[in-house]
DOTI-424645 format. One line per field, with one value per residue (C-alpha): residue number from 1; y, x, z. Coordinates in Angstrom, 3 decimals. Layout:
<rotis>
nr <- NUM;...
py <- Y;...
px <- X;...
pz <- Z;...
</rotis>
This chain:
<rotis>
nr <- 1;2;3;4;5;6;7;8;9;10;11;12;13;14;15;16;17;18;19;20;21;22;23;24;25;26;27;28;29;30;31;32;33;34;35;36;37;38;39;40;41;42;43;44;45;46;47;48;49;50;51;52;53;54;55;56;57;58;59;60;61;62;63;64;65;66;67;68;69;70;71;72;73;74;75;76;77;78;79;80;81;82;83;84;85;86;87;88;89;90;91;92;93;94;95;96;97;98;99;100;101;102;103;104;105;106;107;108;109;110;111;112;113;114;115;116;117;118;119;120;121;122;123;124;125;126;127;128;129;130;131;132;133;134;135;136;137;138;139;140;141;142;143;144;145;146;147;148;149;150;151;152;153;154;155;156;157;158;159;160;161;162;163;164;165;166;167;168;169;170;171;172;173;174;175;176;177;178;179;180;181;182;183;184;185;186;187;188;189;190;191;192;193;194;195;196;197;198;199;200;201;202;203;204;205;206;207;208;209;210;211;212;213;214;215;216;217;218;219;220;221;222;223;224;225;226;227;228;229;230;231;232;233;234;235;236;237;238;239;240;241;242;243;244;245;246;247;248;249;250;251;252;253;254;255;256;257;258;259;260;261;262;263;264;265;266;267;268;269;270;271;272;273;274;275;276;277;278;279;280;281;282;283;284;285;286;287;288;289;290;291;292;293;294;295;296;297;298;299;300;301;302;303;304;305;306;307;308;309;310;311;312;313;314;315;316;317;318;319;320;321;322;323;324;325;326;327;328;329;330;331;332;333;334;335;336;337;338;339;340;341;342;343;344;345;346;347;348;349;350;351;352;353;354;355;356;357;358;359;360;361;362;363;364;365;366;367;368;369;370;371;372;373;374;375;376;377;378;379;380;381;382;383;384;385;386;387;388;389;390;391;392;393;394;395;396;397;398;399;400;401;402;403;404;405;406;407;408;409;410;411;412;413;414;415;416;417;418;419;420;421;422;423;424;425;426;427;428;429;430;431;432;433;434;435;436;437;438;439;440;441;442;443;444;445;446;447;448;449;450;451;452;453;454;455;456;457;458;459;460;461;462;463;464;465;466;467;468;469;470;471;472;473;474;475;476;477;478;479;480;481;482;483;484;485;486;487;488;489;490;491;492;493;494;495;496;497;498;499;500;501;502;503;504;505;506;507;508;509;510;511;512;513;514;515;516;517;518;519;520;521;522;523;524;525;526;527;528;529;530;531;532;533;534;535;536;537;538;539;540;541;542;543;544;545;546;547;548;549;550;551;552;553;554;555;556;557;558;559;560;561;562;563;564;565;566;567;568;569;570;571;572;573;574;575;576;577;578;579;580;581;582;583;584;585;586;587;588;589
py <- -33.940;-34.438;-32.196;-29.499;-29.452;-29.091;-26.307;-24.539;-24.786;-23.316;-20.301;-19.714;-20.082;-17.573;-14.998;-15.445;-15.138;-11.922;-10.420;-11.340;-10.094;-6.730;-6.240;-7.106;-3.777;-5.285;-7.518;-4.615;-2.554;-5.339;-5.770;-2.042;-2.098;-4.954;-3.156;-0.083;-2.204;-3.418;0.241;0.828;-2.155;-0.977;2.528;1.149;-1.016;1.957;4.077;1.339;0.931;4.637;5.013;8.360;11.257;14.109;17.644;19.184;22.656;21.777;22.503;21.926;24.216;21.858;22.581;19.397;18.169;20.379;23.478;22.809;22.543;25.716;27.659;26.535;27.368;30.822;31.973;29.928;28.752;27.506;29.193;31.639;35.385;35.798;38.594;35.879;34.466;37.932;38.271;34.822;35.661;38.907;36.984;34.346;36.824;38.369;35.132;35.237;31.948;30.729;30.387;30.318;28.254;27.713;24.410;26.205;28.006;31.408;31.366;33.737;37.012;36.934;40.029;40.475;40.209;42.253;44.085;40.734;39.668;42.938;42.386;38.932;40.283;42.970;40.496;38.621;41.896;42.792;39.579;37.884;34.518;33.806;31.327;30.093;27.726;27.367;24.339;23.541;21.371;20.519;22.023;23.156;26.765;26.537;26.214;28.594;30.606;29.697;32.666;34.022;33.647;36.564;36.046;36.392;33.000;31.047;29.355;29.248;25.608;24.324;20.738;18.599;15.321;13.271;13.997;15.702;16.510;15.521;14.080;17.296;19.679;21.364;23.510;25.478;26.969;27.787;31.214;32.535;36.111;38.596;40.754;37.946;37.326;41.020;41.151;38.243;35.812;33.246;31.109;27.425;24.777;21.741;19.225;15.632;12.502;9.410;5.955;3.775;2.155;5.558;5.716;8.902;8.033;11.018;14.675;17.028;19.380;21.609;21.686;23.083;25.546;27.569;26.661;27.817;25.905;26.670;25.418;23.148;24.918;22.712;23.463;27.164;26.836;24.610;27.059;29.812;27.637;27.064;30.773;30.148;33.201;32.504;31.696;29.759;26.025;23.072;19.471;17.575;14.747;12.154;13.653;15.534;18.884;20.883;23.235;24.620;21.676;19.482;17.393;16.060;12.901;13.100;9.942;9.243;11.471;14.361;13.794;13.452;10.214;11.088;9.500;9.146;9.885;8.283;7.837;10.651;12.760;12.484;16.222;18.460;19.474;22.554;22.836;26.143;27.049;27.562;30.224;31.797;32.054;33.344;36.298;36.883;39.041;36.639;34.048;31.274;31.023;28.876;27.190;26.356;28.490;29.358;30.962;29.629;27.152;26.251;26.540;24.758;25.477;22.790;20.604;17.289;16.710;14.272;16.588;18.875;16.037;16.634;13.092;10.971;7.397;7.133;4.276;4.720;5.170;4.884;8.170;10.938;14.654;16.595;19.184;16.427;15.458;19.041;18.888;15.615;17.197;20.160;17.770;15.902;19.162;20.162;16.731;16.284;12.980;12.199;8.656;7.813;4.875;2.654;2.817;-0.070;-1.079;-1.615;-3.580;-5.939;-6.434;-7.344;-9.620;-11.521;-11.857;-13.177;-15.582;-16.932;-17.329;-19.176;-21.375;-22.239;-23.115;-25.073;-26.939;-27.948;-28.938;-32.303;-31.840;-30.064;-28.778;-27.446;-25.927;-24.269;-22.938;-21.631;-20.041;-18.433;-17.219;-15.569;-13.659;-12.893;-11.327;-9.168;-8.156;-7.072;-5.101;-3.370;-2.505;-1.030;0.781;2.590;3.098;4.486;5.531;6.592;4.263;2.296;-1.006;-2.981;-6.449;-7.887;-8.279;-10.030;-12.329;-13.260;-13.893;-15.998;-18.050;-18.674;-19.647;-21.885;-23.550;-24.172;-25.469;-27.990;-29.045;-29.761;-31.594;-33.692;-34.556;-35.617;-37.678;-39.308;-41.542;-43.286;-45.305;-46.427;-42.946;-41.630;-44.174;-43.062;-39.449;-40.539;-42.348;-40.567;-37.115;-35.566;-33.551;-36.033;-39.345;-40.504;-41.842;-39.025;-38.162;-40.055;-43.230;-42.695;-42.535;-45.725;-47.634;-46.594;-47.681;-50.970;-51.441;-50.873;-53.499;-56.051;-55.545;-55.972;-59.145;-60.770;-59.207;-57.526;-53.962;-51.271;-47.867;-44.481;-41.741;-38.211;-35.928;-32.140;-30.167;-27.572;-23.888;-24.744;-21.513;-19.506;-21.690;-20.878;-17.167;-17.238;-19.597;-19.495;-22.041;-23.760;-24.635;-25.518;-28.044;-29.449;-29.980;-31.615;-34.094;-34.877;-35.354;-37.712;-39.785;-39.903;-41.307;-43.979;-45.080;-45.501;-47.665;-51.217;-52.084;-52.968;-49.556;-47.034;-43.500;-40.773;-37.025;-36.064;-32.452;-29.380;-30.100;-32.945;-36.590;-39.856;-43.465;-46.432;-49.296;-52.620;-55.180;-52.760;-52.248;-48.846;-49.275;-50.363;-47.500;-45.035;-46.326;-45.950;-42.380;-41.472;-42.937;-40.937;-37.747;-38.156;-39.052;-35.931;-33.677;-34.971;-34.710;-31.812;-30.896;-29.594;-26.242;-24.357;-22.687;-25.419;-24.348;-26.709;-26.402;-28.444;-28.958;-30.758;-32.542;-33.179;-36.504;-37.945;-41.690;-43.593;-47.326;-49.288;-50.285;-48.611;-45.047;-45.490;-48.038;-46.283;-44.437;-40.930;-41.632;-43.017;-39.967;-37.581;-39.228;-39.066;-35.495;-34.498;-35.999;-34.229;-30.921;-31.963;-32.416;-28.973;-27.334;-29.024;-27.593;-29.433;-31.845;-34.618;-37.398;-37.040;-40.309
px <- -11.826;-13.627;-11.104;-11.371;-15.150;-14.962;-12.368;-14.383;-17.383;-15.270;-14.343;-17.992;-19.048;-16.392;-17.668;-21.242;-20.055;-18.144;-21.183;-23.580;-21.345;-20.802;-24.511;-25.695;-26.071;-26.527;-23.501;-21.429;-22.473;-21.408;-18.095;-17.464;-18.058;-15.563;-13.097;-13.361;-12.341;-9.276;-8.402;-8.660;-6.415;-3.737;-3.848;-3.524;-0.546;1.194;0.562;1.826;4.932;5.627;5.789;3.963;5.023;2.659;3.747;5.296;4.155;0.496;-0.586;-4.016;-5.374;-7.853;-11.051;-10.487;-12.100;-9.857;-10.582;-14.310;-14.258;-12.139;-14.580;-17.613;-15.868;-14.699;-17.398;-20.364;-21.410;-20.369;-19.714;-17.493;-17.352;-15.889;-13.514;-11.408;-10.755;-9.770;-7.278;-5.850;-5.518;-3.698;-1.421;-0.599;-0.113;2.833;4.715;3.882;2.061;1.448;-2.304;-4.882;-7.976;-11.114;-12.912;-15.642;-18.731;-19.379;-23.148;-25.738;-24.772;-24.831;-26.904;-25.300;-21.873;-22.245;-18.982;-17.192;-18.645;-17.479;-13.988;-13.844;-14.977;-12.302;-9.426;-10.730;-10.608;-7.196;-5.348;-5.299;-4.183;-7.171;-9.802;-13.129;-15.899;-19.542;-21.711;-24.195;-27.249;-30.667;-32.905;-36.302;-37.159;-39.766;-36.997;-34.500;-34.664;-31.705;-29.298;-27.483;-23.703;-21.477;-19.708;-16.282;-16.695;-17.367;-14.894;-15.173;-14.908;-14.490;-15.662;-14.474;-15.154;-18.346;-18.619;-21.971;-21.562;-25.170;-24.201;-22.385;-25.155;-27.063;-30.158;-29.524;-26.744;-26.193;-24.606;-22.000;-21.836;-22.542;-19.691;-17.209;-18.705;-18.372;-14.822;-13.129;-13.268;-11.286;-14.350;-14.538;-17.158;-16.756;-19.188;-17.934;-18.277;-19.031;-19.374;-22.420;-20.588;-20.167;-16.397;-14.914;-12.296;-12.603;-13.607;-15.215;-12.866;-15.728;-19.442;-22.303;-24.960;-27.387;-25.490;-22.111;-19.085;-17.579;-14.272;-13.659;-12.060;-8.939;-8.705;-8.848;-6.076;-4.019;-4.316;-3.084;-0.121;0.729;0.364;-2.630;-4.889;-6.867;-10.569;-10.644;-9.933;-10.308;-11.390;-9.909;-11.582;-9.896;-11.409;-8.373;-8.810;-5.825;-3.851;-0.827;1.589;-0.552;-3.625;-6.167;-7.936;-11.700;-13.692;-16.924;-18.916;-16.434;-14.557;-10.820;-9.597;-7.345;-4.062;-4.058;-1.021;-1.991;-4.634;-6.160;-3.419;-1.033;-0.581;0.754;-2.108;-2.236;-5.230;-6.930;-7.267;-3.493;-3.815;-6.740;-4.610;-1.652;-3.678;-5.351;-2.675;0.135;-0.905;0.725;3.696;3.344;6.575;5.437;6.926;4.058;6.209;5.229;2.827;-0.627;-2.773;-6.119;-8.723;-11.326;-13.099;-11.641;-13.938;-16.751;-19.089;-19.267;-20.038;-17.412;-16.028;-15.588;-14.589;-11.746;-9.598;-6.990;-9.272;-12.843;-12.599;-11.076;-11.817;-13.119;-10.363;-7.781;-9.607;-9.094;-5.428;-5.009;-6.645;-4.251;-1.330;-2.398;-2.448;1.001;2.475;0.465;-0.432;-4.055;-5.068;-5.985;-8.329;-7.704;-10.664;-13.097;-11.910;-8.388;-9.716;-11.750;-8.853;-6.493;-9.139;-9.533;-5.761;-5.292;-8.196;-6.749;-3.330;-4.786;-6.911;-3.818;-1.798;-4.626;-5.283;-1.667;-0.558;-1.840;-1.291;-4.211;-1.926;0.674;-1.971;-3.675;-0.372;0.598;-2.804;-2.676;0.855;-0.288;-2.990;-0.675;1.844;-0.970;-1.846;1.738;1.698;-1.541;-0.080;3.121;1.202;-0.722;2.326;4.672;2.389;-0.794;-2.762;-5.704;-5.748;-8.867;-8.320;-11.819;-12.830;-9.531;-10.076;-13.603;-12.501;-9.498;-11.521;-14.146;-11.510;-9.750;-12.996;-14.334;-10.969;-10.861;-14.429;-13.547;-10.401;-12.480;-14.928;-12.060;-10.410;-13.677;-13.285;-10.462;-12.196;-9.106;-7.665;-11.043;-11.275;-7.895;-9.052;-12.228;-10.410;-7.089;-6.155;-3.807;-1.758;-1.121;-1.428;-3.904;-7.364;-9.836;-12.915;-15.347;-13.328;-13.142;-16.931;-17.332;-14.767;-16.104;-19.629;-18.177;-16.320;-19.539;-21.371;-18.551;-18.226;-21.957;-21.934;-18.914;-19.230;-15.807;-14.673;-12.631;-11.254;-11.061;-8.437;-9.090;-6.041;-5.801;-2.593;-2.332;-2.537;-2.371;-4.048;-1.449;1.254;-0.114;-0.223;3.405;4.998;2.628;0.259;2.982;4.895;1.582;0.952;4.462;3.812;0.450;2.200;4.958;2.502;0.507;3.623;4.458;1.001;1.338;4.748;3.473;0.403;-0.193;-0.568;-4.218;-4.988;-6.669;-5.181;-7.353;-7.353;-10.540;-10.653;-8.391;-5.637;-7.620;-6.704;-8.144;-7.062;-9.455;-7.969;-9.803;-10.014;-8.450;-9.662;-9.636;-6.429;-4.423;-5.841;-4.995;-1.402;-1.119;-2.434;0.059;2.903;1.861;1.512;5.058;6.541;5.063;6.113;9.720;10.008;11.578;9.545;11.282;10.218;11.256;14.637;16.193;14.319;13.007;10.171;8.250;4.499;2.261;-1.034;-4.098;-5.912;-9.289;-9.968;-13.259;-14.073;-17.021;-19.374;-18.515;-18.638;-21.502;-23.333;-23.191;-20.635;-21.806;-21.732;-18.187;-17.028;-18.828;-17.247;-13.719;-14.288;-15.470;-12.363;-10.216;-11.649;-11.151;-7.468;-7.380;-9.100;-6.716;-3.589;-3.122;-0.266;-2.131;-4.672;-8.265;-10.016
pz <- -44.069;-40.761;-38.984;-41.664;-41.342;-37.551;-37.656;-40.352;-38.055;-35.223;-37.354;-38.302;-34.673;-33.646;-36.158;-34.897;-31.291;-32.019;-33.768;-30.940;-28.136;-29.820;-30.477;-26.958;-25.146;-21.674;-22.050;-23.345;-20.352;-17.992;-19.804;-19.572;-15.812;-15.408;-17.679;-15.481;-12.513;-14.384;-14.969;-11.226;-10.555;-12.985;-11.543;-8.007;-8.986;-10.580;-7.503;-5.178;-7.327;-7.033;-10.803;-10.736;-8.566;-7.655;-8.393;-5.289;-6.363;-5.723;-2.147;-0.665;2.031;3.623;5.484;7.453;10.663;12.814;10.702;10.703;14.499;14.758;12.550;14.552;17.840;16.736;14.297;15.433;11.975;8.566;6.206;8.021;7.159;3.700;4.561;6.232;2.757;1.497;4.351;3.601;-0.111;0.694;3.071;0.443;-2.407;-0.534;-1.352;-5.086;-5.598;-9.144;-8.563;-5.784;-6.579;-4.517;-4.910;-2.961;-4.186;-2.686;-3.199;-1.757;-0.187;3.604;4.385;7.771;6.189;2.995;3.649;3.964;0.595;-0.951;0.465;-1.111;-4.489;-4.136;-3.934;-6.985;-8.859;-7.460;-8.285;-11.685;-10.324;-8.045;-9.259;-7.957;-8.972;-9.914;-10.613;-13.367;-12.766;-14.161;-11.501;-12.695;-13.423;-10.645;-8.098;-9.613;-12.856;-15.049;-15.089;-18.095;-17.902;-18.917;-22.237;-20.611;-18.900;-22.114;-24.444;-28.211;-29.213;-32.771;-32.424;-35.337;-33.509;-33.232;-29.481;-28.858;-25.123;-24.436;-21.057;-20.151;-21.193;-18.358;-18.099;-14.914;-12.848;-9.207;-9.386;-7.006;-5.710;-8.463;-7.169;-7.900;-11.349;-12.143;-10.758;-12.571;-15.451;-13.439;-12.811;-13.708;-13.208;-10.940;-12.410;-12.286;-14.438;-12.376;-13.899;-13.247;-10.325;-8.669;-9.152;-10.544;-13.157;-15.440;-15.392;-17.901;-19.704;-20.758;-19.994;-22.056;-20.938;-23.062;-26.228;-24.905;-23.623;-20.220;-18.772;-15.820;-12.866;-13.132;-16.871;-16.104;-13.514;-15.840;-18.729;-16.429;-15.421;-19.109;-19.889;-22.166;-22.234;-25.408;-25.424;-28.713;-28.743;-31.070;-30.600;-33.535;-35.430;-33.199;-30.051;-28.745;-26.996;-28.258;-25.998;-27.869;-28.081;-25.811;-26.442;-23.963;-25.108;-24.620;-23.987;-25.841;-23.453;-23.691;-20.425;-19.837;-18.205;-15.289;-14.353;-10.565;-8.420;-5.141;-2.443;-0.398;1.187;-1.760;-1.983;0.773;3.068;5.270;7.627;6.848;10.524;10.550;7.847;9.704;12.822;10.780;9.439;12.792;14.348;13.506;16.079;14.035;11.700;8.540;7.503;3.961;1.190;-1.157;-3.850;-7.317;-5.734;-6.990;-3.868;-3.841;-1.163;-0.528;2.003;3.144;6.103;5.436;7.353;4.318;1.866;-0.848;-0.803;-3.937;-4.708;-7.221;-8.597;-5.872;-2.869;-1.623;0.280;-1.814;-1.309;-4.278;-3.910;-4.470;-7.650;-8.803;-7.791;-9.705;-12.749;-12.703;-12.175;-15.345;-17.295;-16.035;-16.837;-20.063;-18.449;-19.332;-20.233;-23.809;-24.307;-27.310;-29.656;-29.992;-33.443;-32.137;-29.157;-31.344;-33.768;-30.908;-29.378;-32.641;-33.136;-29.593;-30.026;-33.278;-31.685;-28.691;-30.949;-32.977;-29.873;-28.247;-31.469;-32.062;-28.548;-27.376;-23.637;-21.976;-19.267;-21.705;-23.998;-21.050;-19.781;-23.207;-23.735;-20.332;-21.081;-24.306;-22.509;-19.585;-21.985;-23.339;-19.761;-19.196;-22.436;-21.397;-17.992;-19.385;-22.118;-19.394;-17.218;-19.851;-22.704;-20.851;-23.123;-21.770;-23.662;-22.813;-21.337;-20.823;-24.480;-25.305;-22.312;-23.411;-26.994;-25.963;-23.469;-26.132;-28.690;-26.181;-25.091;-28.578;-29.765;-26.971;-27.555;-31.165;-30.126;-27.755;-30.508;-32.732;-30.012;-28.994;-32.043;-30.251;-27.506;-25.617;-25.443;-24.422;-21.604;-20.293;-20.287;-18.467;-15.655;-15.142;-13.875;-16.440;-13.986;-11.188;-13.023;-10.387;-11.011;-11.350;-9.308;-11.526;-11.260;-7.494;-7.245;-9.283;-7.208;-3.798;-4.771;-5.963;-2.651;-0.696;-2.744;-2.421;1.339;1.835;-0.252;1.422;4.892;4.755;5.266;3.509;4.508;2.890;3.385;2.107;1.901;1.557;1.041;3.818;2.858;-0.845;-1.975;-0.072;-1.634;-5.122;-4.297;-3.097;-5.632;-8.595;-10.102;-12.093;-8.925;-7.281;-10.042;-9.578;-5.856;-6.609;-8.893;-6.384;-3.505;-5.734;-6.476;-2.748;-2.011;-4.677;-3.339;0.212;-0.341;-1.568;-5.212;-4.562;-3.029;-5.316;-5.228;-6.751;-7.186;-5.372;-6.522;-6.521;-3.994;-2.391;-3.026;-1.774;-1.187;-1.186;0.844;0.136;2.972;5.432;9.023;10.705;12.743;9.714;7.634;10.406;10.541;6.762;6.991;9.729;7.662;4.587;6.649;7.989;4.585;2.970;5.856;5.664;1.890;-0.010;-3.089;-6.196;-7.644;-10.756;-10.727;-8.605;-5.471;-2.827;-0.355;2.137;2.414;4.845;4.460;6.596;6.406;7.383;7.773;7.706;7.560;6.178;7.778;11.106;9.756;7.315;5.221;1.862;-0.252;0.597;4.341;4.170;2.174;4.528;7.561;6.118;5.022;8.502;10.074;7.505;8.637;12.251;11.420;9.819;12.754;15.204;13.644;10.301;9.452;11.227;10.811;11.914;12.801
</rotis>
């Protein structure tokens, strides 16, 4: 009956916890920021594993550092005369590219170069596969009257979802050259969607201005690639932007979550100065075949301030974001985030499973390992769901719920077991993993040794031991093998000391030995012997493997190294670190 009451209380506590955590806006915001980082980690792992390949038909013509220097040297200023772009477009069109897109805004007519502006507008009118960009903002009417956009740039959207696009609604626009606007409808917007941490993980599909929807530049280019010429689109009730047989999942703010193909430089880059020289009397030959390519023009030099931070890199040019966006459209490769209801349901199921395992298994170590394994399996599922299914399964909420379930279950188990005094005393004095006395028992015994030595005018020694490079060992072999080595080192210590010596686990990978009635020289000899025995021993790992480890030791003796427990510990600890600093696998004294 007592157990049933406690487990009933656990279930009620779990329900209250779930309710409180979901209703706490600040906590939810923090959890979301951590979840975003796990998305970045999964994306980085996939990129490093080479599981996603960028489209080889996307080429970036980069205004890089070399191009920027070339333009300043040859034209004296940035931006350069716009007829250069018209010459480059004419040069590229001879090779029949699929699309030419400018992640550049041709704003304000240069009065001294009006003919150059007219030439640029002329090529936009001449070619149907050339695209350029504009940007929406919220600047006041005092600075810039908000212009009216021509109807040909807008999309007709039937929105059946509950997405309101409030965060993607703008009140003003920085127009580009009127000649270009008059010449073409191939104009998209390049507004971005950054998270609170400044990292760009997603991009708007459409933006809203003066009650109308307008397409992202990359969407415009992608629709052209797919042969989609219609202006009418639908967002279904599940939040999917429908393009023929494809659907782009829209997040709660109306943005598409991008799948990333690599760090900066993933796509083929051609410095734009090479194209400038190629059209300038044929001073340079370009080896790249531009036939059927999607060619994106944009800045990659930090001097022109179009640098983003994305999941796969801290420095990522905006033009590569556009290229990644188009690549997602071509591959139908956007990320879909599992809805919150699914996340909570999975979190509860995992928590119940962990609580069941932790409640049934008596061994703390085994229960912890099993609980960790359950969550680790879920982590693997979430990784492969993103890798092969483009589904973002959240991992932070399940972690919080499972930790809570695990913790509460063990608290209840402890309460139940506290009724058994003898078993409780064993738990209070012994380390479950190594079988050694625990830290609390160590503290009691060393204080007792100090009192006895003062009373009877004798001495005792202390040895503190640390396994060398144990964190690196755990990283290389795993925590399970690390625990196995901890146990075997502990048994080696016990076999190489007297029955009256007290061997304890001091903390983490540190252990200690209290040697009653032992002078310094004898304690030092014991420490040297233990150091050699550990160094010469082969430790058994899982899978039949063997490895060697070494330890560093520090020795102190009462009363020569201190007259109280803390001084003796501090002295031994200092000599331990001396041993570490002098090369490890030795005794500091």
